[in-house]
C-alpha angles and dihedrals in degrees: 000000000000118000116226106236094210097059133079141162139213121209118207137186116201112175106304093340128098122202137177120205111205119209130190120185089355092302124115108242098175152347118220127192109225095171093126097049134080125254090250089057091049094048087048091053092048091050090047092052092045093053096044099254093110104061132211087246093058090046089053093049093057098033115131098224151333117327115231116258111281090241090060091052097042111133095351117141120216108270099218137056109304126213112255128179114232 
């Protein structure tokens, strides 16, 4: 599958919680809580986003909260390890 170059993710553990931040064109489009899911499920979600199967609309539907203003996020790179296809 082809990886979309303008997409990236950031995987985070906070206590017992597991989150994935989703970015498109270096702007965060959503934050989803995957705490109740397995690592396999999370890896599949990341791959689906990176290949275009998981859409922006779906990310926004499951988003935990408001996304910062686009001007705040402009030209910011994700600050954690990003998923990369090898």
